[in-house]
N, C-alpha and C positions, 0 to 999 in steps of 0.2 A: 399175936402172929405175924404182924408186920412191922418190922422195926424201923422206924423213920431215923434216916441221918440227918442232923442239922444242917441247914441249907446256908449258913452264914447270913448274909446280908440279901441274898437274892430273892428274886419276887417269886421265884418258881422253886419248889422242893427238889431236893435230891430224891432219886429213887430209893424205894424202901430194900431193906437188905435181902439180897438173893445170894445163894451161894450154890457150888457144883456147875452143872452143865447150865451155862447162862449166855453162851453165844448164839443170838438168834435173831432173825429179821420177819418183821410182819406177823407177831404173833395172836394167837387168837386162844383163848382159854375158858374150859368149862369145870365145874365141879360136880362130880357124880353124886349119887343119892348115898354113896359109901364115904364121901369127904375125900374123895382122891382128887386132884386136879389133874386135868389132860391138857397139854399145849400141846397145839400143831404150829407150823411155821413154814415159811418160804424155805425151798429147796428140795432136790432130789426127787422123791415120792410122795413128799409133804412130811418134813422133820417133825420128831415127836420128843417130847420131854414129860416128865410127870413129878409132881410133888404130894406129899401127904400134909405139910405145913405151909407151903406158900413160900417158903423160903429155901430149903434144900430141894434142888432140881437134880433129875438124872435124866439121861438120854437113853432111848430105846429104839426100836426099828421103826422105819418110816411108816407112814399110814398104808401105802402101797408096796407089797415086796415086789409085784412086777407093775411097770407102768403102764396103762391104758395105751392099746395101740393107737387109737385116734390122737393122742397128744401129738406124736411125729409131725402131723400137719403144721404145729405152732412151734413146738418147743420140745426140749429134753427134759425139762422139771417143770415143777408146779410151784405157783407163787400164791402169796397171801390168802391161806385159807379162812373160811369162817365157820367155826363149829356150833352148833345148838342142838338143843334136844327139844322132841314134841312129843307130847302124847297122843298127837294124832294117828291113826290106825294103829293103835295098839302099843304104839310108844316106840321111838327110835331116835337116833344119833344123825343128824345131816350135817355135810360139810360141802360148803360151795367153796370153789377155787379158781384161780386164773391159770392158764397155758398161755404163754406168749414170750417174747425175747423183749430184752430192754429197748424201750425206744420206738418200738412198732405197735401200731394199732392193727395189726393181723393178730387176733387175740380171741381167746375162747373162756368163758366160764363154764366149768365142769360140776358136776354134784355126785356126791358118793352119800351112801347110807349104810349104818351099823346099827346093830342090836346093843352094843357093849361100847363104842366108841375108842375100843382100843385099837393099836396097829395090826394089820393083817385081817381085821374084821371086816374092813370097808368094801362095799360092793359098788363098783362104778357105775352110773347111770346115766353116762355119756355127756356130751355137750348140752348147754343150757340155753346160752346166747352166744353170738359171736360177731366180731366186727371185722373189717377187711381194712385193707390201705385206702380205700376209697371212702371209708366212713368218718363221718365229723365226730366222732366218738371213739372210746377204748373200752372193750368189754374186760375189764380187769378187776380186781379189788371188791370180791361183792361181799354184800352184808345182807343177810335175812332179818326182816321184822315181820313178826306177827302181832296184829294189832288185835284191840280187845273184842272187837266183833269177829274175830276169825279171818279176816283178810290177810293174805299173805303178801308181803312187797320185798323186792329184791333191789337195794340200790347198787351202783358201782360206777366205775368211771377213772380216769385218769387223763389229766392233760385234755389236749384238743378242746372241744366245747364244754368241757366239764362233767359233773358229776350227774348221773341218768338214774332212771328207776321204772321198773316193769312192776306189773302184778304178776304173782304167782298163784298156780293151781295147786292147793295143798294135795290134792290128789296124785299128782304128778311130781311136784317140785321144780316144775317148768312154767312157761309164760301161759298165763291165763288164755285162752283160745278167745274168751269172750270180752277181753280187753287187750287190744295190741299197743296202746298208747306208751311211747317211750317220752317220760315225764323229765325235765329237767330241774335239779334242783340246786346245783351250784356252778358257777362258771366266773372264769377273770378274762373279760372280754378286751381289757386293754393290759399292755405289758405281756408279763410272763403267762404262760396257760397253766400253770402248775400248781393244779389243786388235783387230789385223788384220795383213794381211802376213804370213803363214806362210812360211817358208823351212826345209826338211828337209835336212840332210846325214847321212851315216854316218862315225862317226870308230871303228874297233875294233868293239866290241859293242855301241855305243850309236848311237841316232839322236838328232840334237841339233834342236830345234824352235826357230828363230829367230822372233820375232815383233816387230812396233812397238805400243807402247802410248803411251795419252794421246792428247793433240790434235796433229793434223797441221795443214798447210795455214794458218797464221795467222801467216806471217812472224815476227817477231821476238817474237810471243806464243807460239808454238809451243812445246808441253810434250813433243814426240814423244820416243821413245827406244828402243833395241833391247834386248831381253831374250831370254834362251835358257832352254830346260830340255831334259833329255835322258830317253831310254826304251830300254828293251832289246826294244820291238816297235814297229813301225812306226805302229800303230794308238794307241799309249798305253799305259798312262798316262805324263804327262812330269812330271818333278818338277825343283824348281831345286836350286842348289847345297845349299840348307838343308832340303831334303826337303818343301819345301811343292808341292802339285799345281799345275800350270799350269791345271786345273780351278778351282781355287780362288783366283785373283789370284796364283798363283806366277809366278817369272821372276826369273831372275839377271842384273843388269846388264851389257850389253856396250858399249854408248855411251849418252852422257848429253850433255846441254848443257853446254858449258864456254867461259868467254870468248866470242869473237864466234861459236862455232860452236853454232847453236841450233836445237833439235828435230831431230836425226839420226835418219832411219828410211826406211821404203820399200825395206828393204835386200834383197840377194839375195848368194847367197854363189857364188864363183866359185874352182875349182881352177887356179891356175896354174904355171909351171915353177918359181917361187921359194916356192910354197906357197899356202895358202888366203887368197882376198881376201875382204873385205866390201866391197860396193858400194853406196852409198846416197845419199840426197839430205840436205842441211842447208840451213838459212836463214843467210845471211851478216849478221850483225850490223854488219860494216863496210860494206855495201852494201845499205842499205834492207832487208834481211830477202830478198834474192834468192834463190831455191833453186840451189843448186850442187851440183856432184859432190864426194863423197868417196869415197876408196879407201884401205884400210888392209889390212895383212895379218893375220893371225890366228895366235896362239902356241896350240899344243894341248896344252902339256907337262904343264899340270896338269889335264888330262882335262875343262877346260873352255876353250873359247875366249876369249882376250885379246888385244884390237885393239892392235897397235902400229905 
């Protein structure tokens, strides 16, 4: 299903083979019960692609045919969606997303729901969480995690003081009124503040926090990379393989630039029939830095995710 391209002597694998409509940024992907892959990404009313085999992708209409009016307070397009499915309340697809402009923390995280997950079916639920230019955080790059005990958590963040988390009420998809704590998960207190795009999964007794580090969105000059840490509690503290806290610049590399694969990041993790996938974008050094879709499997046998 995923044809891997030999990666020569690189420490990192090349992306698995994908064809068709593969220009993408900040992808999130899910597989429906019928086996169809639905992928949403940054841009417009949230760009959409679909595949039946995880190799050939075709583009369709945006998630939103008409952009919600409240977006105009923040931006004209949506970024970094996060799609998931919950059986709660009879079953529905959820998509958290960000509305912001590049380099600004006047930002909002929105939520949309759907019974099918298909373009045009999404019902906007309005803003979930916001930040202003006086905030020390940035409300973008959301990721929903549902714990085994039924608790819902939303991680988010970009630059400023780093990655944050709030608890979510399953009944509304918005912040739980009984817990208004904004937890801190990862930060870079010295040097660059560049950490963003959190994504959390659980394996065994550990929670794993994936994040994108350094500079995105600069084509072949991008220094984006994916790192990970783990914790025994959803709210942290998260440490890397060397025991360095993710609140103090920590993070174990998962994917970095190699050869023509430049600045991999904007990642999401997806459980599929043949294992866990890391789904991301990278800038193609053989195509003028065009952002393209990357998909690799993850091997967890060491207790840490290794892309292959």
